[in-house]
py3Dmol code that shows the C-alpha trace and the ligand (Angstrom):
import py3Dmol

protein = """\
ATOM      1  CA  MET A   1     -10.490  48.478  -5.989  1.00  0.00           C
ATOM      2  CA  ARG A   2      -7.747  48.460  -8.578  1.00  0.00           C
ATOM      3  CA  ILE A   3      -6.372  45.091  -8.249  1.00  0.00           C
ATOM      4  CA  LEU A   4      -7.087  41.799  -6.489  1.00  0.00           C
ATOM      5  CA  LYS A   5     -10.828  42.321  -7.346  1.00  0.00           C
ATOM      6  CA  HIS A   6     -11.121  38.643  -7.221  1.00  0.00           C
ATOM      7  CA  LEU A   7     -10.246  38.588  -3.442  1.00  0.00           C
ATOM      8  CA  PHE A   8     -13.115  41.050  -2.871  1.00  0.00           C
ATOM      9  CA  GLU A   9     -15.511  38.744  -4.831  1.00  0.00           C
ATOM     10  CA  ASN A  10     -14.255  35.752  -2.775  1.00  0.00           C
ATOM     11  CA  ASN A  11     -15.037  37.510   0.369  1.00  0.00           C
ATOM     12  CA  GLN A  12     -18.487  38.604  -0.886  1.00  0.00           C
ATOM     13  CA  GLN A  13     -19.632  35.222  -1.646  1.00  0.00           C
ATOM     14  CA  TRP A  14     -18.010  33.785   1.653  1.00  0.00           C
ATOM     15  CA  ALA A  15     -19.833  36.275   3.762  1.00  0.00           C
ATOM     16  CA  GLU A  16     -23.071  35.680   1.862  1.00  0.00           C
ATOM     17  CA  ALA A  17     -22.695  31.766   2.010  1.00  0.00           C
ATOM     18  CA  ILE A  18     -22.437  32.217   5.948  1.00  0.00           C
ATOM     19  CA  THR A  19     -25.311  34.615   6.426  1.00  0.00           C
ATOM     20  CA  ALA A  20     -27.551  32.364   4.332  1.00  0.00           C
ATOM     21  CA  LYS A  21     -26.882  29.534   6.850  1.00  0.00           C
ATOM     22  CA  GLU A  22     -27.108  31.749  10.098  1.00  0.00           C
ATOM     23  CA  PRO A  23     -28.329  35.209   9.316  1.00  0.00           C
ATOM     24  CA  GLN A  24     -27.174  36.752  12.792  1.00  0.00           C
ATOM     25  CA  PHE A  25     -23.778  35.118  12.481  1.00  0.00           C
ATOM     26  CA  PHE A  26     -21.595  38.236  12.027  1.00  0.00           C
ATOM     27  CA  LYS A  27     -23.685  40.197  14.157  1.00  0.00           C
ATOM     28  CA  HIS A  28     -23.249  37.819  17.186  1.00  0.00           C
ATOM     29  CA  LEU A  29     -19.593  37.551  16.419  1.00  0.00           C
ATOM     30  CA  SER A  30     -18.974  41.397  16.294  1.00  0.00           C
ATOM     31  CA  GLU A  31     -20.348  41.586  19.853  1.00  0.00           C
ATOM     32  CA  GLN A  32     -17.827  39.250  21.630  1.00  0.00           C
ATOM     33  CA  GLN A  33     -15.384  36.235  20.937  1.00  0.00           C
ATOM     34  CA  THR A  34     -15.156  33.170  23.081  1.00  0.00           C
ATOM     35  CA  PRO A  35     -12.704  30.908  21.466  1.00  0.00           C
ATOM     36  CA  GLN A  36     -11.771  27.791  23.395  1.00  0.00           C
ATOM     37  CA  TYR A  37      -8.391  27.361  21.719  1.00  0.00           C
ATOM     38  CA  LEU A  38      -5.279  29.283  20.965  1.00  0.00           C
ATOM     39  CA  TRP A  39      -3.405  27.785  17.976  1.00  0.00           C
ATOM     40  CA  ILE A  40       0.492  28.560  17.273  1.00  0.00           C
ATOM     41  CA  GLY A  41       1.256  27.466  14.044  1.00  0.00           C
ATOM     42  CA  CYS A  42       3.569  28.054  11.219  1.00  0.00           C
ATOM     43  CA  ALA A  43       3.060  30.837   8.790  1.00  0.00           C
ATOM     44  CA  ASP A  44       3.218  28.471   5.803  1.00  0.00           C
ATOM     45  CA  SER A  45       0.097  29.179   3.294  1.00  0.00           C
ATOM     46  CA  ARG A  46      -0.673  25.276   3.224  1.00  0.00           C
ATOM     47  CA  VAL A  47      -1.403  24.984   7.082  1.00  0.00           C
ATOM     48  CA  PRO A  48      -4.661  27.013   7.414  1.00  0.00           C
ATOM     49  CA  ALA A  49      -5.377  26.784  11.061  1.00  0.00           C
ATOM     50  CA  ASN A  50      -9.180  27.064  10.958  1.00  0.00           C
ATOM     51  CA  GLN A  51      -9.935  24.807   7.917  1.00  0.00           C
ATOM     52  CA  ILE A  52      -7.455  22.126   9.431  1.00  0.00           C
ATOM     53  CA  VAL A  53      -9.680  21.685  12.672  1.00  0.00           C
ATOM     54  CA  GLY A  54     -13.049  22.462  11.152  1.00  0.00           C
ATOM     55  CA  LEU A  55     -13.615  25.680  13.304  1.00  0.00           C
ATOM     56  CA  LEU A  56     -15.465  28.745  12.281  1.00  0.00           C
ATOM     57  CA  PRO A  57     -14.408  32.509  12.850  1.00  0.00           C
ATOM     58  CA  GLY A  58     -14.615  33.089  16.592  1.00  0.00           C
ATOM     59  CA  GLU A  59     -13.647  29.572  17.762  1.00  0.00           C
ATOM     60  CA  LEU A  60      -9.989  29.612  17.244  1.00  0.00           C
ATOM     61  CA  PHE A  61      -7.517  32.436  18.348  1.00  0.00           C
ATOM     62  CA  VAL A  62      -4.353  32.284  16.217  1.00  0.00           C
ATOM     63  CA  HIS A  63      -0.841  33.178  16.322  1.00  0.00           C
ATOM     64  CA  ARG A  64       1.391  31.993  13.141  1.00  0.00           C
ATOM     65  CA  ASN A  65       5.149  32.654  12.544  1.00  0.00           C
ATOM     66  CA  VAL A  66       7.763  31.150  10.520  1.00  0.00           C
ATOM     67  CA  ALA A  67       8.328  27.262  11.971  1.00  0.00           C
ATOM     68  CA  ASN A  68       5.702  28.025  14.756  1.00  0.00           C
ATOM     69  CA  GLN A  69       8.263  29.321  17.491  1.00  0.00           C
ATOM     70  CA  VAL A  70       7.733  30.556  20.956  1.00  0.00           C
ATOM     71  CA  ILE A  71      10.586  32.588  21.720  1.00  0.00           C
ATOM     72  CA  HIS A  72      11.004  33.758  25.488  1.00  0.00           C
ATOM     73  CA  THR A  73      11.484  37.501  24.331  1.00  0.00           C
ATOM     74  CA  ASP A  74       9.224  37.552  21.471  1.00  0.00           C
ATOM     75  CA  LEU A  75       6.599  40.280  22.679  1.00  0.00           C
ATOM     76  CA  ASN A  76       4.321  39.466  19.794  1.00  0.00           C
ATOM     77  CA  CYS A  77       3.813  36.019  20.646  1.00  0.00           C
ATOM     78  CA  LEU A  78       3.659  36.349  24.368  1.00  0.00           C
ATOM     79  CA  SER A  79       1.210  39.065  24.121  1.00  0.00           C
ATOM     80  CA  VAL A  80      -1.006  36.864  22.176  1.00  0.00           C
ATOM     81  CA  ILE A  81      -0.497  34.170  24.665  1.00  0.00           C
ATOM     82  CA  GLN A  82      -1.081  36.600  27.541  1.00  0.00           C
ATOM     83  CA  PHE A  83      -4.266  38.028  25.738  1.00  0.00           C
ATOM     84  CA  ALA A  84      -5.475  34.332  25.179  1.00  0.00           C
ATOM     85  CA  VAL A  85      -5.014  33.040  28.711  1.00  0.00           C
ATOM     86  CA  ASP A  86      -5.847  36.115  30.715  1.00  0.00           C
ATOM     87  CA  VAL A  87      -8.477  38.052  29.036  1.00  0.00           C
ATOM     88  CA  LEU A  88     -10.051  35.198  26.804  1.00  0.00           C
ATOM     89  CA  HIS A  89      -9.650  32.562  29.269  1.00  0.00           C
ATOM     90  CA  VAL A  90      -8.900  29.726  26.569  1.00  0.00           C
ATOM     91  CA  ARG A  91      -8.832  26.129  27.725  1.00  0.00           C
ATOM     92  CA  HIS A  92      -6.186  24.896  25.319  1.00  0.00           C
ATOM     93  CA  ILE A  93      -2.931  26.101  23.683  1.00  0.00           C
ATOM     94  CA  ILE A  94      -2.113  24.037  20.574  1.00  0.00           C
ATOM     95  CA  VAL A  95       1.419  24.187  19.251  1.00  0.00           C
ATOM     96  CA  CYS A  96       1.212  22.884  15.542  1.00  0.00           C
ATOM     97  CA  GLY A  97       4.142  22.041  13.405  1.00  0.00           C
ATOM     98  CA  HIS A  98       4.021  20.513  10.094  1.00  0.00           C
ATOM     99  CA  TYR A  99       6.520  18.195   8.283  1.00  0.00           C
ATOM    100  CA  GLN A 100       8.647  19.640   5.586  1.00  0.00           C
ATOM    101  CA  CYS A 101       8.640  22.782   7.062  1.00  0.00           C
ATOM    102  CA  GLY A 102      10.338  25.446   5.097  1.00  0.00           C
ATOM    103  CA  GLY A 103      11.908  27.154   7.889  1.00  0.00           C
ATOM    104  CA  VAL A 104      13.154  24.012   9.432  1.00  0.00           C
ATOM    105  CA  LYS A 105      14.605  23.008   6.093  1.00  0.00           C
ATOM    106  CA  ALA A 106      16.476  25.884   5.964  1.00  0.00           C
ATOM    107  CA  ALA A 107      17.621  25.773   9.121  1.00  0.00           C
ATOM    108  CA  LEU A 108      19.350  22.474   8.523  1.00  0.00           C
ATOM    109  CA  GLN A 109      20.789  23.431   5.178  1.00  0.00           C
ATOM    110  CA  ASN A 110      23.123  26.375   6.852  1.00  0.00           C
ATOM    111  CA  GLU A 111      22.344  28.826   3.874  1.00  0.00           C
ATOM    112  CA  ARG A 112      22.063  32.443   3.994  1.00  0.00           C
ATOM    113  CA  HIS A 113      18.491  33.874   3.495  1.00  0.00           C
ATOM    114  CA  GLY A 114      18.807  37.213   5.158  1.00  0.00           C
ATOM    115  CA  LEU A 115      17.244  38.600   8.304  1.00  0.00           C
ATOM    116  CA  VAL A 116      15.157  35.400   8.556  1.00  0.00           C
ATOM    117  CA  ASP A 117      18.526  33.475   9.699  1.00  0.00           C
ATOM    118  CA  ASN A 118      18.222  35.023  12.854  1.00  0.00           C
ATOM    119  CA  TRP A 119      14.900  33.589  13.698  1.00  0.00           C
ATOM    120  CA  LEU A 120      15.979  30.101  12.231  1.00  0.00           C
ATOM    121  CA  ARG A 121      18.813  30.206  14.569  1.00  0.00           C
ATOM    122  CA  HIS A 122      16.499  28.916  17.294  1.00  0.00           C
ATOM    123  CA  LEU A 123      15.725  25.880  15.363  1.00  0.00           C
ATOM    124  CA  GLN A 124      19.520  25.252  14.870  1.00  0.00           C
ATOM    125  CA  ASP A 125      19.813  25.510  18.709  1.00  0.00           C
ATOM    126  CA  VAL A 126      17.346  22.477  18.802  1.00  0.00           C
ATOM    127  CA  HIS A 127      19.169  20.484  16.209  1.00  0.00           C
ATOM    128  CA  LYS A 128      22.457  20.988  18.157  1.00  0.00           C
ATOM    129  CA  LYS A 129      20.557  19.800  21.454  1.00  0.00           C
ATOM    130  CA  TYR A 130      19.562  16.547  19.908  1.00  0.00           C
ATOM    131  CA  GLN A 131      22.394  16.131  17.493  1.00  0.00           C
ATOM    132  CA  THR A 132      23.049  12.575  18.715  1.00  0.00           C
ATOM    133  CA  ALA A 133      19.930  11.680  17.268  1.00  0.00           C
ATOM    134  CA  PHE A 134      20.440  13.419  13.879  1.00  0.00           C
ATOM    135  CA  ARG A 135      23.654  11.542  13.481  1.00  0.00           C
ATOM    136  CA  LYS A 136      21.793   8.201  12.847  1.00  0.00           C
ATOM    137  CA  LEU A 137      19.953   9.653   9.898  1.00  0.00           C
ATOM    138  CA  ASP A 138      21.412  10.586   6.496  1.00  0.00           C
ATOM    139  CA  ASP A 139      18.310  11.263   4.534  1.00  0.00           C
ATOM    140  CA  PRO A 140      17.871  15.069   4.664  1.00  0.00           C
ATOM    141  CA  HIS A 141      14.153  14.348   4.176  1.00  0.00           C
ATOM    142  CA  ARG A 142      13.716  12.361   7.444  1.00  0.00           C
ATOM    143  CA  GLN A 143      16.334  14.840   9.216  1.00  0.00           C
ATOM    144  CA  CYS A 144      13.753  17.727   8.485  1.00  0.00           C
ATOM    145  CA  ASP A 145      10.673  15.709   9.904  1.00  0.00           C
ATOM    146  CA  LEU A 146      12.607  14.814  13.023  1.00  0.00           C
ATOM    147  CA  LEU A 147      13.447  18.595  13.555  1.00  0.00           C
ATOM    148  CA  CYS A 148       9.878  19.530  12.904  1.00  0.00           C
ATOM    149  CA  GLU A 149       8.664  16.993  15.518  1.00  0.00           C
ATOM    150  CA  LEU A 150      11.453  17.852  17.974  1.00  0.00           C
ATOM    151  CA  ASN A 151      10.742  21.685  17.364  1.00  0.00           C
ATOM    152  CA  VAL A 152       7.129  21.147  18.413  1.00  0.00           C
ATOM    153  CA  ILE A 153       8.053  19.671  21.603  1.00  0.00           C
ATOM    154  CA  GLU A 154      10.509  22.273  22.302  1.00  0.00           C
ATOM    155  CA  GLN A 155       8.111  25.114  21.632  1.00  0.00           C
ATOM    156  CA  VAL A 156       5.344  23.278  24.003  1.00  0.00           C
ATOM    157  CA  MET A 157       7.944  23.623  26.724  1.00  0.00           C
ATOM    158  CA  ASN A 158       8.449  27.312  25.991  1.00  0.00           C
ATOM    159  CA  VAL A 159       4.778  27.895  26.276  1.00  0.00           C
ATOM    160  CA  CYS A 160       4.795  25.990  29.520  1.00  0.00           C
ATOM    161  CA  HIS A 161       7.856  28.190  30.886  1.00  0.00           C
ATOM    162  CA  THR A 162       6.114  31.408  30.284  1.00  0.00           C
ATOM    163  CA  THR A 163       4.902  33.157  33.406  1.00  0.00           C
ATOM    164  CA  ILE A 164       1.541  33.508  31.670  1.00  0.00           C
ATOM    165  CA  VAL A 165       0.909  29.996  31.583  1.00  0.00           C
ATOM    166  CA  GLN A 166       2.729  29.436  35.091  1.00  0.00           C
ATOM    167  CA  ASP A 167       0.791  31.735  36.802  1.00  0.00           C
ATOM    168  CA  ALA A 168      -2.536  30.392  35.162  1.00  0.00           C
ATOM    169  CA  TRP A 169      -1.691  27.010  36.526  1.00  0.00           C
ATOM    170  CA  GLN A 170      -0.797  28.552  39.837  1.00  0.00           C
ATOM    171  CA  ARG A 171      -4.051  30.367  40.144  1.00  0.00           C
ATOM    172  CA  GLY A 172      -5.762  26.938  39.481  1.00  0.00           C
ATOM    173  CA  GLN A 173      -6.759  27.929  35.852  1.00  0.00           C
ATOM    174  CA  SER A 174      -7.717  25.120  33.695  1.00  0.00           C
ATOM    175  CA  LEU A 175      -5.157  25.193  30.925  1.00  0.00           C
ATOM    176  CA  THR A 176      -3.697  22.300  28.607  1.00  0.00           C
ATOM    177  CA  VAL A 177      -0.904  22.685  26.302  1.00  0.00           C
ATOM    178  CA  HIS A 178      -0.837  20.320  23.350  1.00  0.00           C
ATOM    179  CA  GLY A 179       1.989  19.371  20.751  1.00  0.00           C
ATOM    180  CA  TRP A 180       0.503  18.396  17.443  1.00  0.00           C
ATOM    181  CA  ILE A 181       2.061  17.916  13.795  1.00  0.00           C
ATOM    182  CA  TYR A 182       0.177  18.112  10.417  1.00  0.00           C
ATOM    183  CA  GLY A 183       1.211  16.308   7.309  1.00  0.00           C
ATOM    184  CA  LEU A 184       1.039  18.249   4.024  1.00  0.00           C
ATOM    185  CA  HIS A 185       0.936  15.247   2.126  1.00  0.00           C
ATOM    186  CA  ASN A 186      -2.210  13.841   3.631  1.00  0.00           C
ATOM    187  CA  GLY A 187      -3.988  16.745   5.452  1.00  0.00           C
ATOM    188  CA  LEU A 188      -3.923  15.002   8.563  1.00  0.00           C
ATOM    189  CA  LEU A 189      -2.923  16.105  12.092  1.00  0.00           C
ATOM    190  CA  GLN A 190      -0.956  13.892  14.342  1.00  0.00           C
ATOM    191  CA  ASP A 191      -0.576  14.057  18.238  1.00  0.00           C
ATOM    192  CA  LEU A 192       3.006  14.100  19.430  1.00  0.00           C
ATOM    193  CA  ASN A 193       1.699  12.843  22.969  1.00  0.00           C
ATOM    194  CA  VAL A 194       2.448  16.016  24.403  1.00  0.00           C
ATOM    195  CA  CYS A 195      -0.458  17.000  26.588  1.00  0.00           C
ATOM    196  CA  ILE A 196       0.231  19.260  29.734  1.00  0.00           C
ATOM    197  CA  THR A 197      -2.299  20.115  32.162  1.00  0.00           C
ATOM    198  CA  HIS A 198      -0.031  21.133  35.019  1.00  0.00           C
ATOM    199  CA  LEU A 199       3.508  22.199  35.651  1.00  0.00           C
ATOM    200  CA  SER A 200       4.177  18.807  37.343  1.00  0.00           C
ATOM    201  CA  GLU A 201       3.608  17.157  34.342  1.00  0.00           C
ATOM    202  CA  LEU A 202       5.972  19.212  32.403  1.00  0.00           C
ATOM    203  CA  ASN A 203       9.301  17.487  32.556  1.00  0.00           C
ATOM    204  CA  PRO A 204       8.174  13.737  32.752  1.00  0.00           C
ATOM    205  CA  MET A 205       5.806  14.363  29.521  1.00  0.00           C
ATOM    206  CA  LEU A 206       8.449  16.065  27.512  1.00  0.00           C
ATOM    207  CA  GLU A 207      11.113  13.702  28.144  1.00  0.00           C
ATOM    208  CA  LYS A 208       8.824  10.741  27.279  1.00  0.00           C
ATOM    209  CA  ALA A 209       7.595  12.501  24.084  1.00  0.00           C
ATOM    210  CA  VAL A 210      11.114  13.361  23.048  1.00  0.00           C
ATOM    211  CA  SER A 211      12.285   9.472  23.544  1.00  0.00           C
ATOM    212  CA  HIS A 212       9.303   8.430  21.494  1.00  0.00           C
ATOM    213  CA  VAL A 213      10.196  10.685  18.793  1.00  0.00           C
ATOM    214  CA  ILE A 214      13.803   9.780  18.846  1.00  0.00           C
ATOM    215  CA  SER A 215      13.149   5.940  19.018  1.00  0.00           C
ATOM    216  CA  SER A 216      10.919   5.911  16.266  1.00  0.00           C
ATOM    217  CA  ILE A 217      13.833   7.197  13.804  1.00  0.00           C
TER     218      ILE A 217
END
"""
ligand_1 = """\
1
CO
Co 6.547 25.660 8.074
"""
view = py3Dmol.view(width=600, height=400)
view.addModel(protein, "pdb")
view.setStyle({"model": 0}, {"cartoon": {"style": "trace"}})
view.addModel(ligand_1, "xyz")
view.setStyle({"model": 1}, {"stick": {}})
view.zoomTo()
view.show()
């Protein structure tokens, strides 16, 4: 390799360390994957899915994009959800946002960044939906954190509204959708009290989660 040699060296050390502990690890993993969880998170380099929850390769199916969004027409994200639910039979879908998300900040600042602005537009819709709550906050830092939390709740709702998840519940498949948020400043996860196991729980639980978030302003 001409460049990035250190990454190949890191890789070799990593693979050797795992094999030293468990010689058949990669052989077994290459034959099948049976993850229990689908993680939908932000692309931010500071939010590495597996490390945060201490899971090994093979244990977490992952989709990441700017500001952990689940857009109804995003075939990429929908395909990941469909494969995870219908083929891998994951039992949990975790939407995990993080405080001080750059995508969320950019959406609040209304500055032009290029193509990504179209993607961030969805966050601005969430901001608009809850604008009354935002009027109570002057501090841009706190506004950003509020939108990070509300965005997670909205994306959980979007996951639950997909035909994939609704069909899974309809046929009695065990599937729970969670909304979590991660603190860049302390490395800790926080549950936003969204944990939906059935369509009937969706609206009451989301309403409760939204009012909890807004009342803690
Ligand atoms: Co982010």
